KOLKERO-250722 format. One record per residue: residue number from 0; residue in one letter; x, y, z of N, C-alpha, C in turn. Coordinates in Angstrom, 2 decimals, m for minus. Layout:
KOLKERO-250722
  num  residuo      npx      npy      npz     capx     capy     capz      cpx      cpy      cpz
  NUM        a        X        Y        Z        X        Y        Z        X        Y        Z
...
end
This chain:
KOLKERO-250722
  num  residuo      npx      npy      npz     capx     capy     capz      cpx      cpy      cpz
    0        m   m27.88   m43.56    34.65   m27.55   m44.86    34.11   m27.29   m45.80    35.29
    1        y   m27.72   m47.04    35.15   m27.43   m48.06    36.16   m26.05   m48.60    35.86
    2        n   m25.12   m48.45    36.78   m23.73   m48.85    36.56   m23.56   m50.32    36.94
    3        e   m23.70   m51.18    35.97   m23.59   m52.63    36.16   m22.20   m53.03    36.64
    4        t   m21.19   m52.28    36.28   m19.82   m52.57    36.72   m19.72   m52.53    38.24
    5        l   m20.34   m51.53    38.87   m20.30   m51.44    40.33   m20.99   m52.63    40.98
    6        a   m22.11   m53.04    40.42   m22.87   m54.16    40.99   m22.13   m55.48    40.84
    7        s   m21.56   m55.73    39.70   m20.97   m57.05    39.45   m19.48   m57.13    39.74
    8        k   m18.73   m56.08    39.47   m17.27   m56.14    39.61   m16.74   m55.53    40.90
    9        v   m17.58   m54.77    41.60   m17.13   m54.16    42.85   m17.88   m54.79    44.02
   10        e   m19.18   m54.55    44.11   m19.92   m55.08    45.26   m20.13   m56.59    45.16
   11        g   m20.31   m57.11    43.99   m20.55   m58.55    43.84   m19.30   m59.34    43.55
   12        a   m18.13   m58.73    43.67   m16.87   m59.39    43.30   m16.34   m60.27    44.42
   13        d   m15.65   m61.30    44.03   m14.93   m62.15    44.97   m13.49   m61.64    45.01
   14        p   m13.03   m61.10    46.15   m11.69   m60.49    46.20   m10.55   m61.47    45.96
   15        r   m10.82   m62.77    46.00    m9.76   m63.75    45.73    m9.43   m63.81    44.23
   16        y   m10.32   m63.27    43.43   m10.12   m63.32    41.98    m9.89   m61.91    41.46
   17        n   m10.10   m61.71    40.20    m9.87   m60.41    39.57   m10.93   m59.42    40.02
   18        a   m10.61   m58.61    41.03   m11.56   m57.65    41.57   m11.03   m56.23    41.42
   19        d   m11.94   m55.30    41.40   m11.61   m53.88    41.31   m11.00   m53.44    42.65
   20        r   m10.10   m52.46    42.62    m9.46   m52.00    43.86   m10.46   m51.40    44.84
   21        r   m11.61   m50.93    44.34   m12.63   m50.37    45.23   m13.21   m51.43    46.16
   22        v   m13.06   m52.71    45.79   m13.53   m53.80    46.64   m12.82   m53.73    47.99
   23        l   m11.54   m53.39    47.97   m10.75   m53.34    49.20   m10.84   m52.00    49.92
   24        s   m11.02   m50.92    49.20   m10.93   m49.60    49.83   m12.26   m48.98    50.26
   25        d   m13.34   m49.22    49.56   m14.59   m48.51    49.83   m15.71   m49.38    50.40
   26        h   m15.39   m50.51    51.01   m16.42   m51.41    51.52   m16.73   m51.15    53.00
   27        w   m17.83   m51.73    53.45   m18.23   m51.63    54.84   m17.26   m52.44    55.69
   28        k   m16.76   m51.84    56.79   m15.77   m52.52    57.62   m16.29   m52.85    59.01
   29        e   m16.92   m51.89    59.67   m17.41   m52.11    61.03   m18.63   m51.27    61.29
   30        m   m19.32   m51.56    62.40   m20.54   m50.87    62.78   m20.34   m49.35    62.75
   31        g   m21.24   m48.64    62.10   m21.17   m47.18    62.04   m20.40   m46.64    60.86
   32        t   m19.74   m47.51    60.10   m18.99   m47.07    58.93   m19.96   m46.65    57.83
   33        i   m19.72   m45.49    57.27   m20.49   m45.07    56.10   m19.68   m45.49    54.89
   34        a   m20.23   m46.42    54.14   m19.47   m47.00    53.01   m20.35   m47.08    51.78
   35        k   m19.70   m47.15    50.64   m20.43   m47.26    49.36   m20.88   m48.68    49.10
   36        y   m20.11   m49.67    49.59   m20.38   m51.07    49.24   m20.47   m51.93    50.48
   37        k   m21.10   m53.09    50.35   m21.28   m54.00    51.49   m19.95   m54.64    51.90
   38        r   m20.00   m55.43    52.98   m18.79   m56.07    53.51   m18.09   m56.89    52.43
   39        i   m16.78   m56.98    52.53   m15.99   m57.70    51.55   m16.23   m59.21    51.61
   40        d   m16.59   m59.72    52.80   m16.82   m61.15    52.94   m18.27   m61.55    52.65
   41        d   m19.11   m60.59    52.31   m20.51   m60.87    51.95   m20.55   m61.19    50.45
   42        t   m20.65   m62.47    50.13   m20.60   m62.90    48.73   m21.98   m63.14    48.14
   43        t   m23.03   m62.69    48.82   m24.36   m62.84    48.26   m24.51   m61.95    47.03
   44        t   m25.35   m62.37    46.12   m25.57   m61.59    44.90   m26.21   m60.26    45.27
   45        p   m25.64   m59.15    44.81   m26.21   m57.83    45.15   m27.55   m57.62    44.46
   46        n   m28.47   m57.02    45.20   m29.77   m56.67    44.62   m29.63   m55.37    43.83
   47        q   m30.55   m55.17    42.90   m30.53   m53.89    42.19   m30.90   m52.81    43.19
   48        t   m30.16   m51.73    43.15   m30.35   m50.66    44.12   m30.05   m49.32    43.47
   49        s   m30.63   m48.27    44.03   m30.40   m46.93    43.49   m28.98   m46.45    43.76
   50        r   m28.22   m47.15    44.62   m26.83   m46.76    44.88   m25.98   m46.84    43.63
   51        f   m26.39   m47.65    42.67   m25.61   m47.83    41.46   m26.11   m46.97    40.29
   52        i   m27.06   m46.09    40.57   m27.53   m45.14    39.55   m26.59   m43.94    39.57
   53        q   m26.04   m43.60    38.42   m25.10   m42.49    38.33   m25.44   m41.59    37.15
   54        k   m25.06   m40.33    37.29   m25.17   m39.43    36.15   m24.11   m39.85    35.16
   55        n   m24.48   m39.87    33.90   m23.53   m40.28    32.88   m23.30   m39.13    31.90
   56        n   m22.53   m38.17    32.35   m22.12   m37.08    31.46   m20.87   m37.57    30.73
   57        y   m20.88   m37.44    29.42   m19.72   m37.95    28.69   m19.39   m37.11    27.47
   58        l   m18.15   m37.23    27.06   m17.66   m36.61    25.84   m17.02   m37.74    25.05
   59        r   m17.45   m37.90    23.82   m17.02   m39.04    23.03   m16.67   m38.60    21.61
   60        m   m15.59   m39.14    21.09   m15.28   m38.94    19.68   m15.35   m40.32    19.05
   61        s   m16.48   m40.60    18.41   m16.69   m41.94    17.85   m15.94   m42.13    16.55
   62        s   m15.77   m41.07    15.77   m14.98   m41.21    14.55   m14.44   m39.85    14.12
   63        l   m13.33   m39.91    13.43   m12.71   m38.71    12.90   m12.09   m39.06    11.57
   64        a   m12.38   m38.27    10.55   m11.80   m38.50     9.22   m11.11   m37.22     8.76
   65        l    m9.89   m37.38     8.32    m9.12   m36.26     7.76    m8.69   m36.64     6.36
   66        s    m8.80   m35.69     5.45    m8.42   m35.96     4.06    m7.63   m34.76     3.53
   67        y    m6.63   m35.06     2.72    m5.80   m34.00     2.14    m5.61   m34.31     0.66
   68        e    m5.92   m33.32    m0.19    m5.68   m33.47    m1.62    m4.33   m32.81    m1.93
   69        v    m3.40   m33.62    m2.42    m2.06   m33.12    m2.74    m2.18   m32.21    m3.97
   70        p    m1.56   m31.03    m3.92    m1.63   m30.12    m5.06    m1.10   m30.77    m6.35
   71        v    m1.77   m30.50    m7.45    m1.43   m31.07    m8.75     0.01   m30.73    m9.14
   72        t     0.47   m29.57    m8.79     1.83   m29.17    m9.16     2.90   m30.09    m8.56
   73        l     2.59   m30.74    m7.44     3.56   m31.64    m6.81     3.54   m33.05    m7.39
   74        i     2.43   m33.44    m8.03     2.30   m34.83    m8.49     2.34   m34.98   m10.01
   75        q     2.27   m33.87   m10.77     2.28   m33.93   m12.24     3.51   m34.66   m12.77
   76        k     4.65   m34.38   m12.22     5.89   m34.95   m12.72     5.94   m36.47   m12.58
   77        y     5.03   m37.05   m11.77     4.96   m38.51   m11.60     3.85   m39.12   m12.47
   78        g     3.21   m38.31   m13.30     2.15   m38.78   m14.19     0.81   m38.97   m13.48
   79        l     0.61   m38.33   m12.36    m0.63   m38.47   m11.60    m1.52   m37.25   m11.82
   80        k    m2.83   m37.51   m11.86    m3.79   m36.41   m12.00    m4.28   m35.92   m10.64
   81        r    m4.52   m36.87    m9.74    m4.99   m36.55    m8.39    m4.38   m37.50    m7.38
   82        m    m4.21   m36.99    m6.16    m3.71   m37.84    m5.08    m4.30   m37.36    m3.76
   83        y    m4.82   m38.31    m2.99    m5.44   m38.02    m1.69    m4.75   m38.83    m0.59
   84        l    m4.54   m38.19     0.54    m4.07   m38.85     1.75    m5.24   m38.80     2.74
   85        e    m5.60   m39.95     3.30    m6.76   m39.98     4.20    m6.42   m40.73     5.48
   86        l    m6.96   m40.23     6.58    m6.79   m40.84     7.89    m8.17   m40.98     8.52
   87        l    m8.49   m42.17     9.02    m9.78   m42.44     9.64    m9.54   m43.12    10.97
   88        t   m10.17   m42.62    12.04   m10.06   m43.26    13.36   m11.46   m43.55    13.88
   89        n   m11.58   m44.61    14.66   m12.84   m44.98    15.31   m12.60   m45.11    16.81
   90        d   m13.57   m44.65    17.60   m13.49   m44.68    19.06   m12.19   m44.10    19.57
   91        l   m11.92   m42.87    19.17   m10.68   m42.21    19.55   m10.60   m41.98    21.06
   92        f   m11.71   m41.48    21.68   m11.74   m41.35    23.13   m13.16   m41.33    23.64
   93        y   m13.29   m41.65    24.93   m14.57   m41.65    25.64   m14.27   m41.23    27.08
   94        i   m14.75   m40.06    27.47   m14.55   m39.54    28.82   m15.92   m39.47    29.47
   95        s   m16.04   m40.07    30.66   m17.34   m40.16    31.31   m17.23   m39.91    32.80
   96        t   m18.30   m39.37    33.40   m18.34   m39.19    34.85   m18.62   m40.51    35.55
   97        a   m19.18   m41.48    34.86   m19.45   m42.80    35.43   m18.30   m43.74    35.06
   98        k   m17.58   m44.25    36.07   m16.48   m45.16    35.80   m17.06   m46.55    35.57
   99        r   m16.82   m47.08    34.38   m17.35   m48.40    34.04   m16.37   m49.11    33.14
  100        e   m16.56   m50.40    33.00   m15.70   m51.17    32.12   m16.24   m51.13    30.71
  101        r   m15.34   m51.16    29.78   m15.72   m51.20    28.38   m14.97   m52.35    27.73
  102        g   m15.69   m53.19    27.01   m15.03   m54.18    26.19   m14.77   m55.53    26.81
  103        l   m15.54   m55.94    27.82   m15.35   m57.27    28.36   m16.24   m58.28    27.63
  104        s   m17.51   m57.96    27.49   m18.42   m58.86    26.79   m18.23   m58.75    25.28
  105        y   m18.11   m57.54    24.81   m17.86   m57.28    23.40   m16.54   m56.53    23.32
  106        p   m15.58   m57.04    22.59   m14.25   m56.40    22.57   m14.31   m54.93    22.19
  107        y   m13.60   m54.14    22.94   m13.49   m52.72    22.68   m12.47   m52.52    21.58
  108        d   m12.88   m51.91    20.51   m12.02   m51.81    19.34   m11.75   m50.36    19.00
  109        r   m10.50   m49.99    18.99   m10.08   m48.67    18.54    m9.26   m48.91    17.28
  110        s    m9.58   m48.20    16.22    m8.84   m48.43    14.98    m8.37   m47.11    14.38
  111        i    m7.26   m47.20    13.70    m6.70   m46.07    12.95    m6.34   m46.61    11.58
  112        e    m6.85   m45.97    10.54    m6.60   m46.41     9.18    m6.01   m45.25     8.37
  113        f    m5.08   m45.59     7.51    m4.48   m44.60     6.63    m4.62   m45.12     5.21
  114        s    m4.99   m44.24     4.28    m5.10   m44.65     2.88    m4.50   m43.61     1.96
  115        l    m4.06   m44.09     0.83    m3.49   m43.25    m0.23    m4.25   m43.59    m1.50
  116        r    m4.91   m42.60    m2.08    m5.64   m42.82    m3.34    m5.06   m41.89    m4.40
  117        f    m4.94   m42.42    m5.59    m4.46   m41.59    m6.69    m5.10   m42.03    m8.00
  118        s    m5.11   m41.13    m8.96    m5.60   m41.45   m10.30    m4.55   m41.06   m11.34
  119        l    m4.47   m41.90   m12.36    m3.45   m41.69   m13.41    m4.00   m40.85   m14.54
end
């Protein structure tokens, strides 16, 4: 995967503004330095390069739904025939080998919903 975050927020970042900490720690400093990114004072737009290609191994849980049907013996005395408790989550976690930003252009949304359904 081409890691756009490295190109725009690290190598192409202006350190006077909101920049990633890698801008200060992993940049080229002096002749002979082996560095991941160009000089900090070089504000030219970075070209596309294979340096920003990374393996993107990830583990993601995009949604999880849990449901429980309450036993009839517990709800009969309240005049109920059935009762369900439900929990639904979206974007619970995302673990990746490629460090990138999520949710700047499109808001990153994690939601947890709980519902109670019953029938009389």
